[in-house]
Backbone as a chain_set.jsonl record, in Angstrom:
{"seq": "MLAGEYFFYFMLYSFLGWVLEGSYNLYSQGAFRKEGFLKGPFKPMYGFAPLLLVALKDLSLPLPLLIALAFIIPSAVEYASGWLLKYAFHKQWWDYSGMAYQLRGHICLKFSLYWWGLATICIYGLQPLVEMLYQPISAIWMLLLPLMALMLTADLLWTCRTWRRGSKVMELGEG", "coords": {"N": [[0.856, -1.177, 0.0], [0.534, 2.196, -0.767], [1.988, 5.3, 0.433], [0.41, 7.522, -0.175], [-2.135, 6.415, -0.337], [-2.53, 5.569, 2.31], [-2.52, 8.087, 3.493], [-4.841, 9.123, 2.406], [-6.739, 7.485, 3.696], [-6.238, 8.275, 6.343], [-6.989, 11.029, 6.259], [-9.689, 10.836, 5.466], [-10.825, 9.289, 7.58], [-10.237, 11.002, 9.692], [-11.856, 13.166, 9.048], [-14.366, 11.884, 9.078], [-14.412, 11.246, 11.771], [-14.641, 13.788, 12.865], [-17.227, 14.368, 11.97], [-18.637, 12.309, 13.29], [-18.114, 12.931, 16.013], [-19.205, 15.495, 16.111], [-21.887, 14.899, 15.55], [-22.506, 13.312, 17.766], [-22.24, 15.276, 19.746], [-24.268, 17.006, 18.933], [-26.484, 15.408, 19.431], [-26.165, 14.907, 22.228], [-25.712, 17.4, 23.427], [-26.985, 19.342, 21.999], [-25.722, 20.965, 20.134], [-23.818, 21.004, 17.187], [-21.127, 21.709, 16.682], [-18.248, 21.56, 18.554], [-15.617, 22.818, 20.521], [-12.536, 21.862, 19.327], [-9.212, 20.515, 18.988], [-7.946, 21.133, 16.464], [-8.809, 23.66, 14.041], [-10.129, 23.203, 11.659], [-12.249, 20.818, 9.834], [-11.367, 18.258, 10.981], [-10.372, 15.488, 12.921], [-7.65, 14.316, 14.09], [-7.072, 12.171, 15.837], [-9.057, 10.328, 15.323], [-8.25, 9.559, 12.875], [-5.712, 8.404, 13.154], [-6.017, 6.02, 14.732], [-7.712, 4.163, 13.16], [-5.995, 4.022, 10.943], [-3.657, 2.813, 11.95], [-4.779, 0.339, 12.619], [-5.629, -0.574, 10.09], [-3.146, -0.834, 8.831], [-2.076, -2.883, 10.429], [-3.925, -4.895, 9.905], [-3.345, -5.347, 7.26], [-1.042, -6.767, 7.558], [-1.866, -9.3, 7.901], [-2.587, -10.368, 10.42], [-3.658, -12.699, 12.97], [-7.185, -13.141, 13.446], [-8.306, -13.059, 16.197], [-6.259, -11.617, 17.508], [-6.244, -9.197, 16.088], [-8.803, -8.276, 16.724], [-8.477, -7.888, 19.474], [-6.543, -5.867, 19.369], [-8.088, -3.928, 18.237], [-9.441, -3.013, 20.376], [-7.397, -2.095, 22.072], [-5.751, -0.237, 20.6], [-7.35, 2.128, 19.74], [-7.944, 3.169, 22.301], [-5.382, 3.561, 23.333], [-4.43, 5.477, 21.54], [-6.247, 7.53, 22.094], [-5.619, 8.03, 24.789], [-2.883, 8.778, 24.595], [-3.149, 11.017, 22.929], [-4.731, 12.717, 24.532], [-3.025, 13.052, 26.746], [-0.774, 14.247, 25.491], [-1.872, 16.624, 24.392], [-2.701, 17.887, 26.744], [-0.248, 18.184, 28.047], [1.217, 19.753, 26.188], [-0.423, 21.996, 25.694], [-1.663, 22.646, 28.02], [-4.324, 22.13, 28.53], [-7.291, 20.249, 28.807], [-9.101, 18.572, 26.551], [-11.154, 16.739, 26.661], [-12.785, 15.005, 29.322], [-12.919, 12.329, 31.287], [-12.959, 11.908, 33.967], [-15.027, 11.753, 35.833], [-16.21, 9.373, 35.372], [-16.653, 5.799, 35.683], [-13.914, 3.506, 36.027], [-11.726, 4.931, 34.79], [-8.804, 6.542, 33.408], [-6.809, 8.928, 34.475], [-8.597, 10.741, 33.414], [-8.377, 10.764, 30.691], [-9.049, 8.447, 29.29], [-11.706, 6.02, 29.453], [-13.46, 3.082, 30.528], [-16.094, 2.765, 29.46], [-16.168, 4.427, 27.09], [-13.974, 3.341, 25.801], [-14.948, 0.834, 25.178], [-16.947, 1.621, 23.371], [-15.268, 2.704, 21.346], [-13.955, 0.395, 20.644], [-16.002, -1.189, 19.501], [-16.699, 0.534, 17.36], [-14.223, 0.637, 16.017], [-13.912, -2.026, 15.216], [-16.134, -2.333, 13.5], [-15.388, -0.407, 11.663], [-12.961, -1.439, 10.539], [-13.718, -3.951, 9.49], [-16.166, -3.534, 8.242], [-16.513, -0.867, 7.143], [-13.948, -0.195, 6.034], [-13.416, -1.977, 3.765], [-15.247, -0.851, 1.93], [-14.26, 1.74, 1.732], [-11.794, 1.231, 0.57], [-12.675, 0.343, -1.933], [-13.794, 2.732, -2.818], [-11.527, 4.326, -2.963], [-9.994, 3.26, -5.085], [-11.083, 4.024, -7.778], [-10.709, 6.791, -7.602], [-8.088, 7.303, -7.086], [-6.073, 8.447, -8.765], [-6.924, 11.101, -8.985], [-6.862, 11.766, -6.301], [-4.107, 11.663, -5.804], [-3.303, 13.948, -7.108], [-4.577, 15.85, -5.545], [-3.42, 15.448, -3.094], [-1.032, 16.96, -2.24], [-2.238, 19.47, -1.755], [-4.125, 18.829, 0.228], [-2.403, 17.949, 2.25], [-1.055, 20.327, 2.718], [-3.202, 21.889, 3.596], [-3.914, 20.571, 6.009], [-1.519, 20.869, 7.43], [-1.392, 23.687, 7.554], [-3.653, 24.161, 9.133], [-2.845, 22.929, 11.512], [-0.577, 24.504, 12.167], [-1.795, 27.034, 12.407], [-3.535, 26.546, 14.528], [-1.683, 25.954, 16.606], [-0.332, 28.412, 16.728], [-2.453, 30.118, 17.443], [-3.087, 29.068, 19.985], [-0.694, 29.529, 21.295], [-0.573, 32.323, 21.253], [-2.91, 32.838, 22.729], [-2.191, 31.768, 25.225], [-0.114, 33.491, 25.911], [-1.507, 35.898, 26.137], [-3.129, 35.248, 28.293], [-1.153, 34.917, 30.26], [-0.172, 37.538, 30.452], [-2.448, 38.795, 31.383], [-2.701, 37.682, 33.906], [-0.523, 38.636, 35.275]], "CA": [[0.0, 0.0, 0.0], [1.335, 3.407, -0.902], [1.807, 6.342, 1.449], [-0.725, 8.353, -0.584], [-3.363, 5.706, 0.024], [-2.652, 5.68, 3.758], [-2.884, 9.47, 3.816], [-6.265, 9.219, 2.069], [-7.49, 6.871, 4.801], [-6.1, 9.141, 7.503], [-7.805, 12.232, 6.087], [-11.103, 10.445, 5.451], [-11.248, 8.913, 8.933], [-10.177, 12.213, 10.52], [-13.07, 13.918, 8.735], [-15.51, 11.121, 9.6], [-14.366, 11.411, 13.234], [-15.204, 15.117, 13.127], [-18.676, 14.22, 11.77], [-19.134, 11.458, 14.373], [-18.083, 13.677, 17.268], [-20.186, 16.57, 15.988], [-23.218, 14.293, 15.658], [-22.673, 12.945, 19.168], [-22.465, 16.527, 20.483], [-25.603, 17.49, 18.571], [-27.425, 14.562, 20.154], [-26.046, 14.987, 23.683], [-25.65, 18.767, 23.95], [-27.806, 20.237, 21.185], [-24.918, 21.773, 19.214], [-22.921, 20.141, 16.411], [-19.726, 22.121, 16.762], [-17.631, 21.673, 19.879], [-14.217, 23.177, 20.368], [-11.579, 20.777, 19.21], [-7.843, 20.996, 18.898], [-7.784, 21.804, 15.178], [-9.908, 24.562, 13.665], [-10.818, 22.642, 10.498], [-13.12, 19.653, 10.067], [-10.579, 17.034, 11.105], [-10.003, 15.017, 14.258], [-6.587, 13.361, 13.774], [-7.149, 10.985, 16.685], [-9.93, 9.388, 14.623], [-7.533, 9.114, 11.694], [-4.577, 7.561, 13.517], [-6.4, 4.684, 15.218], [-8.033, 3.27, 12.044], [-4.825, 3.852, 10.087], [-2.832, 1.777, 12.575], [-5.471, -0.952, 12.499], [-5.575, -0.975, 8.674], [-1.781, -1.296, 8.592], [-1.927, -4.181, 11.088], [-4.746, -5.862, 9.176], [-2.606, -5.667, 6.041], [0.003, -7.729, 7.917], [-2.546, -10.596, 8.02], [-2.562, -10.872, 11.791], [-4.807, -13.558, 13.293], [-8.403, -12.402, 13.791], [-8.426, -12.718, 17.623], [-5.289, -10.578, 17.849], [-6.708, -7.94, 15.513], [-9.956, -7.847, 17.523], [-7.921, -7.348, 20.723], [-5.901, -4.598, 19.031], [-9.167, -2.959, 17.968], [-9.754, -2.44, 21.685], [-6.22, -1.446, 22.656], [-5.196, 0.877, 19.822], [-8.082, 3.396, 19.885], [-7.783, 3.684, 23.669], [-4.008, 4.048, 23.461], [-4.355, 6.726, 20.776], [-6.996, 8.541, 22.844], [-4.841, 8.387, 25.981], [-1.687, 9.513, 24.163], [-3.605, 12.324, 22.433], [-5.149, 13.506, 25.686], [-1.837, 13.403, 27.521], [0.05, 15.167, 24.713], [-2.55, 17.918, 24.33], [-2.652, 18.511, 28.075], [1.14, 18.541, 28.312], [1.679, 20.818, 25.284], [-1.275, 23.191, 25.683], [-2.197, 22.845, 29.376], [-5.788, 22.087, 28.441], [-7.834, 18.915, 28.601], [-10.24, 18.753, 25.653], [-12.221, 15.865, 27.142], [-12.475, 14.611, 30.691], [-13.71, 11.192, 31.749], [-12.616, 11.66, 35.373], [-16.223, 11.451, 36.604], [-16.751, 8.082, 34.948], [-16.037, 4.609, 36.281], [-12.808, 2.851, 35.323], [-11.058, 5.908, 33.924], [-7.384, 6.723, 33.665], [-6.438, 10.344, 34.426], [-9.59, 11.497, 32.67], [-8.125, 10.69, 29.252], [-9.799, 7.309, 28.755], [-12.534, 5.289, 30.415], [-13.9, 1.8, 29.994], [-17.304, 2.918, 28.652], [-15.838, 4.915, 25.753], [-13.07, 2.371, 25.18], [-15.812, -0.186, 24.575], [-17.525, 2.252, 22.174], [-14.236, 2.774, 20.3], [-13.695, -0.984, 20.218], [-17.061, -1.538, 18.55], [-16.553, 1.353, 16.153], [-13.012, 0.218, 15.312], [-14.186, -3.317, 14.577], [-17.014, -2.034, 12.363], [-14.585, 0.355, 10.706], [-11.982, -2.283, 9.858], [-14.321, -5.056, 8.759], [-17.341, -3.112, 7.482], [-16.305, 0.366, 6.391], [-12.686, -0.156, 5.292], [-13.529, -2.534, 2.409], [-15.941, 0.124, 1.085], [-13.332, 2.852, 1.529], [-10.816, 0.761, -0.421], [-13.346, 0.374, -3.242], [-13.924, 4.145, -3.162], [-10.208, 4.873, -3.283], [-9.461, 2.777, -6.365], [-11.379, 4.867, -8.947], [-10.324, 8.204, -7.431], [-6.695, 7.376, -6.64], [-5.301, 9.39, -9.589], [-7.346, 12.449, -8.578], [-6.361, 11.974, -4.948], [-2.672, 11.946, -5.846], [-3.18, 15.356, -7.485], [-5.056, 16.648, -4.42], [-2.672, 15.136, -1.884], [-0.237, 18.089, -1.714], [-3.147, 20.493, -1.253], [-4.685, 18.337, 1.486], [-1.319, 17.974, 3.24], [-0.841, 21.734, 3.035], [-4.348, 22.331, 4.384], [-3.792, 20.007, 7.353], [-0.367, 21.527, 8.05], [-1.785, 25.065, 7.86], [-4.571, 24.097, 10.267], [-2.039, 22.626, 12.695], [0.226, 25.691, 12.501], [-2.729, 28.073, 12.847], [-3.984, 26.156, 15.868], [-0.573, 26.144, 17.556], [-0.103, 29.855, 16.87], [-3.59, 30.651, 18.19], [-2.949, 28.658, 21.382], [0.466, 30.215, 21.865], [-1.018, 33.7, 21.496], [-3.873, 32.817, 23.83], [-1.515, 31.548, 26.509], [0.622, 34.717, 26.225], [-2.5, 36.873, 26.598], [-3.529, 34.842, 29.645], [-0.037, 35.211, 31.168], [-0.133, 38.987, 30.659], [-3.61, 39.163, 32.197], [-2.515, 37.205, 35.268], [0.609, 39.313, 35.904]], "C": [[0.9, 1.238, 0.0], [1.023, 4.424, 0.179], [0.613, 7.234, 1.108], [-2.06, 7.722, -0.218], [-3.59, 5.762, 1.537], [-3.064, 7.092, 4.171], [-4.355, 9.725, 3.485], [-7.108, 8.657, 3.207], [-7.437, 7.751, 6.041], [-7.016, 10.362, 7.395], [-9.297, 11.899, 6.122], [-11.582, 10.104, 6.861], [-11.175, 10.089, 9.9], [-11.42, 13.069, 10.294], [-14.3, 13.191, 9.283], [-15.561, 11.189, 11.127], [-14.94, 12.748, 13.648], [-16.732, 15.06, 13.001], [-19.282, 13.407, 12.914], [-19.19, 12.23, 15.687], [-19.095, 14.821, 17.251], [-21.607, 16.045, 16.143], [-23.511, 13.884, 17.093], [-22.967, 14.19, 20.008], [-23.837, 17.108, 20.179], [-26.665, 16.712, 19.35], [-27.384, 14.823, 21.663], [-26.115, 16.408, 24.239], [-26.425, 19.779, 23.12], [-27.043, 21.132, 20.237], [-23.913, 20.871, 18.507], [-21.463, 20.462, 16.683], [-19.285, 22.278, 18.213], [-16.171, 22.022, 19.648], [-13.356, 21.925, 20.33], [-10.192, 21.354, 19.115], [-7.622, 21.75, 17.592], [-9.004, 22.655, 14.873], [-10.749, 23.971, 12.539], [-11.611, 21.39, 10.849], [-12.354, 18.326, 10.113], [-10.292, 16.752, 12.571], [-8.942, 13.936, 14.053], [-6.605, 12.084, 14.614], [-7.985, 9.897, 15.995], [-9.296, 8.896, 13.332], [-6.417, 8.142, 12.037], [-4.988, 6.146, 13.917], [-6.797, 3.757, 14.058], [-6.834, 3.006, 11.135], [-3.892, 2.777, 10.648], [-3.474, 0.404, 12.43], [-5.47, -1.462, 11.062], [-4.18, -1.527, 8.361], [-1.557, -2.669, 9.225], [-2.743, -5.261, 10.381], [-4.035, -6.294, 7.897], [-1.455, -6.641, 6.298], [-0.557, -9.143, 8.086], [-2.397, -11.202, 9.411], [-3.764, -11.781, 12.028], [-5.989, -12.711, 13.791], [-8.512, -12.1, 15.282], [-7.457, -11.613, 18.054], [-5.737, -9.222, 17.313], [-7.917, -7.393, 16.279], [-9.477, -7.264, 18.859], [-7.26, -5.996, 20.471], [-6.924, -3.516, 18.711], [-9.681, -2.355, 19.272], [-8.602, -1.587, 22.196], [-5.82, -0.179, 21.903], [-6.021, 2.157, 19.932], [-7.944, 4.009, 21.283], [-6.383, 4.242, 23.885], [-3.839, 5.37, 22.72], [-5.09, 7.839, 21.523], [-6.214, 8.98, 24.078], [-3.626, 9.238, 25.59], [-2.059, 10.908, 23.667], [-3.978, 13.24, 23.589], [-3.962, 13.967, 26.51], [-1.014, 14.454, 26.786], [-0.574, 16.564, 24.637], [-2.498, 18.64, 25.675], [-1.235, 18.973, 28.399], [1.564, 19.76, 27.483], [0.888, 22.117, 25.432], [-1.928, 23.479, 27.035], [-3.722, 22.936, 29.367], [-6.205, 20.647, 28.184], [-9.121, 19.051, 27.794], [-11.414, 17.829, 26.005], [-11.797, 15.363, 28.515], [-13.443, 13.525, 31.139], [-13.537, 10.953, 33.246], [-13.837, 11.356, 36.245], [-16.818, 10.095, 36.284], [-15.997, 6.94, 35.61], [-14.917, 4.077, 35.389], [-12.148, 3.77, 34.304], [-9.583, 6.0, 34.31], [-7.026, 8.179, 33.396], [-7.376, 11.194, 33.57], [-9.441, 11.405, 31.17], [-8.877, 9.543, 28.584], [-10.668, 6.732, 29.863], [-13.062, 4.036, 29.731], [-15.108, 1.956, 29.067], [-16.963, 3.367, 27.231], [-14.826, 4.007, 25.056], [-13.866, 1.242, 24.53], [-16.518, 0.361, 23.329], [-16.509, 2.257, 21.038], [-13.926, 1.385, 19.766], [-14.739, -1.416, 19.187], [-16.936, -0.762, 17.252], [-15.328, 0.938, 15.342], [-13.231, -1.1, 14.577], [-15.087, -3.134, 13.359], [-16.239, -1.32, 11.263], [-13.694, -0.574, 9.883], [-12.648, -3.353, 8.989], [-15.543, -4.666, 7.928], [-17.066, -1.927, 6.576], [-15.05, 0.325, 5.518], [-12.762, -0.831, 3.92], [-14.25, -1.59, 1.438], [-15.035, 1.306, 0.76], [-12.273, 2.464, 0.497], [-11.416, 0.756, -1.821], [-13.525, 1.815, -3.724], [-12.588, 4.711, -3.634], [-9.746, 4.482, -4.691], [-9.819, 3.687, -7.548], [-10.947, 6.33, -8.81], [-8.852, 8.375, -7.081], [-5.871, 8.375, -7.455], [-5.646, 10.831, -9.217], [-6.797, 12.767, -7.187], [-4.879, 12.334, -4.965], [-2.411, 13.385, -6.289], [-3.576, 16.276, -6.323], [-4.207, 16.499, -3.16], [-1.815, 16.302, -1.397], [-1.115, 19.195, -1.12], [-3.735, 20.08, 0.098], [-3.63, 18.347, 2.59], [-1.033, 19.41, 3.673], [-1.969, 22.27, 3.921], [-4.261, 21.827, 5.832], [-2.637, 20.666, 8.109], [-0.709, 22.958, 8.451], [-2.725, 25.102, 9.063], [-3.797, 23.84, 11.558], [-1.222, 23.85, 13.124], [-0.647, 26.827, 13.027], [-3.189, 27.796, 14.275], [-2.888, 26.398, 16.902], [-0.299, 27.624, 17.786], [-1.213, 30.494, 17.708], [-3.457, 30.309, 19.672], [-1.773, 29.342, 22.05], [0.114, 31.659, 22.18], [-1.963, 33.776, 22.684], [-3.207, 32.625, 25.171], [-0.691, 32.773, 26.897], [-0.318, 35.794, 26.743], [-2.932, 36.54, 28.013], [-2.424, 35.152, 30.642], [0.032, 36.701, 31.467], [-1.282, 39.435, 31.562], [-3.452, 38.755, 33.653], [-1.45, 38.007, 36.014], [0.261, 40.658, 36.336]], "O": [[1.909, 1.286, 0.704], [-0.059, 4.417, 0.767], [-0.118, 7.657, 2.004], [-3.001, 8.417, 0.165], [-4.714, 5.978, 1.99], [-3.863, 7.267, 5.091], [-5.036, 10.458, 4.202], [-8.079, 9.282, 3.632], [-8.449, 7.955, 6.713], [-7.736, 10.685, 8.339], [-10.078, 12.616, 6.748], [-12.634, 10.58, 7.288], [-11.973, 10.166, 10.835], [-11.972, 13.631, 11.24], [-15.175, 13.815, 9.883], [-16.645, 11.19, 11.709], [-15.641, 12.846, 14.655], [-17.446, 15.633, 13.824], [-20.327, 13.776, 13.449], [-20.198, 12.188, 16.392], [-19.762, 15.084, 18.252], [-22.437, 16.679, 16.794], [-24.622, 14.078, 17.586], [-23.837, 14.164, 20.879], [-24.498, 17.644, 21.069], [-27.622, 17.292, 19.862], [-28.427, 14.945, 22.305], [-26.523, 16.609, 25.383], [-26.515, 20.949, 23.494], [-27.646, 21.986, 19.588], [-23.235, 20.068, 19.148], [-20.656, 19.556, 16.892], [-19.879, 23.03, 18.986], [-15.564, 21.566, 18.679], [-13.448, 21.054, 21.195], [-10.023, 22.573, 19.159], [-7.158, 22.89, 17.61], [-10.095, 22.403, 15.384], [-11.954, 24.214, 12.474], [-11.644, 20.958, 12.001], [-12.663, 17.393, 9.371], [-10.006, 17.658, 13.353], [-9.282, 12.768, 13.864], [-6.191, 11.027, 14.138], [-7.668, 8.71, 16.071], [-9.759, 7.914, 12.753], [-6.188, 7.172, 11.314], [-4.368, 5.177, 13.481], [-6.265, 2.651, 13.974], [-6.674, 1.9, 10.617], [-3.396, 1.931, 9.904], [-2.79, -0.58, 12.149], [-5.323, -2.664, 10.838], [-4.049, -2.56, 7.705], [-0.916, -3.528, 8.62], [-2.304, -6.406, 10.273], [-4.109, -7.456, 7.497], [-0.951, -7.269, 5.367], [0.189, -10.076, 8.381], [-2.119, -12.392, 9.56], [-4.784, -11.642, 11.353], [-5.803, -11.7, 14.467], [-8.796, -10.952, 15.624], [-7.807, -10.769, 18.879], [-5.622, -8.211, 18.006], [-8.038, -6.182, 16.462], [-10.013, -6.258, 19.322], [-7.404, -5.077, 21.278], [-6.658, -2.328, 18.893], [-10.295, -1.288, 19.258], [-8.814, -0.481, 22.694], [-5.575, 0.852, 22.528], [-5.44, 3.208, 20.201], [-7.839, 5.227, 21.423], [-6.212, 5.27, 24.539], [-3.177, 6.281, 23.217], [-4.607, 8.97, 21.578], [-6.152, 10.172, 24.38], [-3.376, 10.286, 26.185], [-1.355, 11.876, 23.957], [-3.583, 14.405, 23.619], [-3.893, 15.124, 26.925], [-0.599, 15.446, 27.386], [0.121, 17.567, 24.799], [-2.28, 19.85, 25.735], [-1.052, 20.048, 28.969], [2.189, 20.684, 28.003], [1.448, 23.207, 25.312], [-2.665, 24.455, 27.172], [-4.319, 23.719, 30.105], [-5.549, 19.921, 27.437], [-10.116, 19.581, 28.289], [-12.557, 18.133, 25.664], [-10.608, 15.303, 28.831], [-14.631, 13.776, 31.342], [-13.931, 9.9, 33.747], [-13.686, 10.752, 37.306], [-17.831, 9.71, 36.868], [-14.854, 7.094, 36.039], [-14.971, 4.186, 34.164], [-12.027, 3.438, 33.125], [-9.181, 5.587, 35.397], [-6.947, 8.611, 32.246], [-6.983, 12.245, 33.065], [-10.289, 11.914, 30.437], [-9.295, 9.663, 27.432], [-10.405, 6.929, 31.049], [-13.102, 3.953, 28.504], [-15.145, 1.345, 27.999], [-17.419, 2.753, 26.266], [-14.83, 3.92, 23.828], [-13.503, 0.754, 23.46], [-16.671, -0.357, 22.341], [-16.823, 1.871, 19.912], [-13.663, 1.215, 18.575], [-14.396, -1.945, 18.13], [-17.052, -1.333, 16.168], [-15.387, 0.891, 14.113], [-12.783, -1.265, 13.442], [-14.832, -3.716, 12.305], [-16.419, -1.601, 10.078], [-13.682, -0.493, 8.655], [-12.19, -3.628, 7.88], [-15.917, -5.39, 7.006], [-17.352, -1.973, 5.379], [-15.089, 0.769, 4.37], [-12.204, -0.286, 2.968], [-13.904, -1.535, 0.258], [-15.046, 1.812, -0.362], [-11.9, 3.276, -0.351], [-10.746, 1.121, -2.787], [-13.417, 2.082, -4.92], [-12.534, 5.482, -4.592], [-9.167, 5.303, -5.403], [-8.911, 4.093, -8.273], [-10.834, 7.031, -9.815], [-8.414, 9.492, -6.804], [-5.044, 9.085, -6.884], [-4.761, 11.683, -9.142], [-6.333, 13.876, -6.923], [-4.445, 13.215, -4.222], [-1.409, 13.981, -5.893], [-2.99, 17.343, -6.139], [-4.274, 17.338, -2.261], [-1.87, 16.614, -0.207], [-0.767, 19.784, -0.097], [-3.829, 20.902, 1.01], [-3.922, 18.709, 3.73], [-0.796, 19.674, 4.851], [-1.723, 23.009, 4.875], [-4.511, 22.585, 6.769], [-2.766, 20.984, 9.291], [-0.365, 23.399, 9.548], [-2.604, 25.98, 9.918], [-4.067, 24.468, 12.582], [-1.183, 24.19, 14.306], [-0.277, 27.505, 13.986], [-3.227, 28.694, 15.117], [-3.143, 26.982, 17.955], [-0.058, 28.042, 18.918], [-0.938, 31.317, 18.582], [-3.687, 31.165, 20.526], [-1.838, 29.696, 23.227], [0.46, 32.167, 23.246], [-1.84, 34.655, 23.537], [-3.604, 33.247, 26.157], [-0.572, 33.076, 28.084], [0.02, 36.523, 27.676], [-3.086, 37.433, 28.846], [-2.706, 35.603, 31.752], [0.268, 37.092, 32.611], [-1.123, 40.329, 32.393], [-4.004, 39.404, 34.542], [-1.463, 38.058, 37.244], [1.103, 41.367, 36.886]]}, "num_chains": 1, "name": "protein.A"}
């Protein structure tokens, strides 16, 4: 599998994660848009977990191992993302600390089970359809890839700059 194809999966799943999270927020809080790390319609955490699972599936791992990894990987990605964001930006974008069986508020058993189910459906139900979608558009995607990479990079840089400015403003206000 080529890097361009993996990047397609990453971008698609990052966008679908944004849609999934927005839909969940619309259902639970009445508003689609919730502050996320990036400004654009992408949630990289939702891109990394499926991408890792797709790569592992391509290695032809035994089914029981892949099913176990479908539980471990999304939770590990969520924990690592939560820890990294809190460490780098001193903000916790989600907090499971009030839930049972949680770890530092970054992950909890209830949502880990949700991610496990979604990851399994993603790998065995959605991914074959995504692969079929990719084949006829792969040439177009390869033309769009630099633009998409630039867009994601610009969003990341904009976000980091915005947070850096915001933290400087907060420091000045506190002093």
